[in-house]
C-alpha positions as CSV (number, residue, x, y, z in Angstrom):
1,I,20.0,19.8,11.6
2,R,16.4,17.6,12.7
3,E,15.8,16.8,9.1
4,R,19.3,15.4,8.7
5,E,18.8,13.4,12.4
6,N,15.5,12.0,10.9
7,K,17.2,10.8,7.5
8,K,19.9,9.8,9.3
9,R,17.6,7.6,10.7
10,A,15.7,6.7,8.6
11,L,18.6,5.3,6.4
12,L,19.7,3.2,9.9
13,Q,16.6,1.2,9.3
14,A,16.1,1.0,6.2
15,Q,19.9,-0.9,6.2
16,F,18.4,-2.3,9.6
17,I,15.1,-3.9,7.8
18,P,16.0,-6.3,5.0
19,F,18.8,-8.6,8.1
20,S,16.0,-8.2,10.7
21,A,13.0,-9.6,7.7
22,F,16.1,-11.9,6.4
23,W,16.2,-13.4,9.5
24,L,12.7,-13.6,10.8
25,R,11.8,-15.5,7.6
26,S,14.8,-18.0,8.3
27,S,14.0,-18.6,12.3
28,V,10.0,-19.6,10.5
29,V,11.2,-22.0,8.1
30,S,14.0,-23.9,10.8
31,V,10.5,-24.0,13.4
32,L,8.3,-25.0,9.9
33,I,10.5,-27.8,8.9
34,S,11.1,-29.3,12.7
35,L,7.4,-28.7,13.0
36,I,6.5,-31.4,10.0
37,S,9.9,-33.6,10.4
38,D,7.8,-34.6,14.1
39,T,4.8,-35.2,12.0
40,W,6.4,-37.4,8.9
41,A,8.0,-38.9,12.4
42,N,5.3,-40.3,14.4
43,G,4.1,-40.8,11.5
44,P,1.5,-41.2,8.5
45,H,-1.7,-41.9,9.8
46,D,-1.2,-38.4,11.6
47,I,-0.4,-37.0,9.5
48,K,-3.3,-37.4,7.8
49,L,-5.3,-36.1,10.8
50,I,-3.7,-33.1,10.5
51,F,-5.1,-32.6,7.1
């Protein structure tokens, strides 16, 4: 009985992990885009200091 519960749990985790990974990736990308747009708004001389 315990093995069946573990298999069900593993299946649920396997279905949930790709969704959470996609959400995490999209949130990180949005944060990076906002940071880049902020540096461009400040001016090109600030970008030279960052790099």
